[in-house]
C-alpha positions in Angstrom: 0.0 0.2 0.0 1.2 3.5 -0.3 2.0 5.5 2.6 -0.4 7.9 4.6 -0.1 11.3 3.2 0.2 12.5 7.1 2.5 11.8 9.4 1.2 8.5 11.6 2.6 6.3 13.9 2.2 2.9 11.8 -0.3 0.7 10.2 -2.8 -2.1 11.8 -3.1 -5.3 9.3 -6.6 -7.2 9.7 -7.3 -9.9 7.9 -10.9 -12.0 7.3 -11.9 -15.2 5.5 -15.0 -13.1 4.0 -15.2 -9.7 2.5 -17.9 -8.5 4.8 -16.0 -9.5 8.3 -15.2 -10.3 11.0 -11.9 -8.9 10.9 -9.2 -10.2 13.3 -5.7 -8.1 13.8 -2.9 -9.7 12.8 -0.1 -7.8 14.8 -0.1 -6.3 18.5 2.1 -3.2 17.6 1.7 -1.2 14.8 3.7 -1.5 11.8 5.8 0.7 9.9 6.4 -0.4 6.6 4.0 -0.2 3.6 4.4 -4.2 3.3 3.1 -7.1 5.2 3.9 -10.7 4.7 1.0 -12.9 6.1 3.0 -15.8 8.0 -0.3 -17.4 10.3 -2.9 -18.0 7.8 -3.4 -21.4 5.6 -1.1 -22.1 2.9 -3.7 -21.9 -0.1 -6.6 -20.0 1.6 -7.4 -17.1 0.0 -8.1 -13.9 2.7 -9.1 -10.3 2.5 -7.2 -8.0 4.2 -7.6 -4.2 5.7 -4.8 -1.8 6.6 -5.5 1.0 8.3 -3.0 4.3 9.4 -2.8 5.1 13.1 -2.2 8.4 14.4 -2.1 9.6 17.9 -4.5 12.6 18.4 -4.8 14.8 21.8 -7.5 16.4 22.9 -8.8 18.6 25.8 -9.9 15.2 27.3 -6.8 13.3 26.1 -4.6 11.3 23.9 -6.2 8.2 21.8 -5.1 6.3 18.7 -7.1 7.4 15.5 -7.4 5.1 12.8 -8.3 5.9 9.1 -10.8 4.1 7.0 -9.8 0.6 6.0 -8.2 0.1 2.4 -8.6 -3.4 1.2 -7.1 -6.3 -0.8 -7.7 -10.2 -1.6 -4.4 -12.4 -1.2 -3.8 -15.7 -0.9 -1.3 -17.1 1.3 2.2 -18.9 -0.3 3.2 -22.1 0.9 5.7 -22.5 3.9 
């Protein structure tokens, strides 16, 4: 995917077997790269992925993570 236009702390990658979801988060910490290799899926299985950028926001009520809308892609896990 392309990098976010605004400064972000990283990206979240989510995966589902159905394009309508539900989607599950694939890593605990945000990644900073604009690529991701899925090493936890079943080889040959087709998956639907969603990527969201994460930005740290500060307001009068505190600091929070703000996620972007998702960008979607479909792919399959290659054999190991």
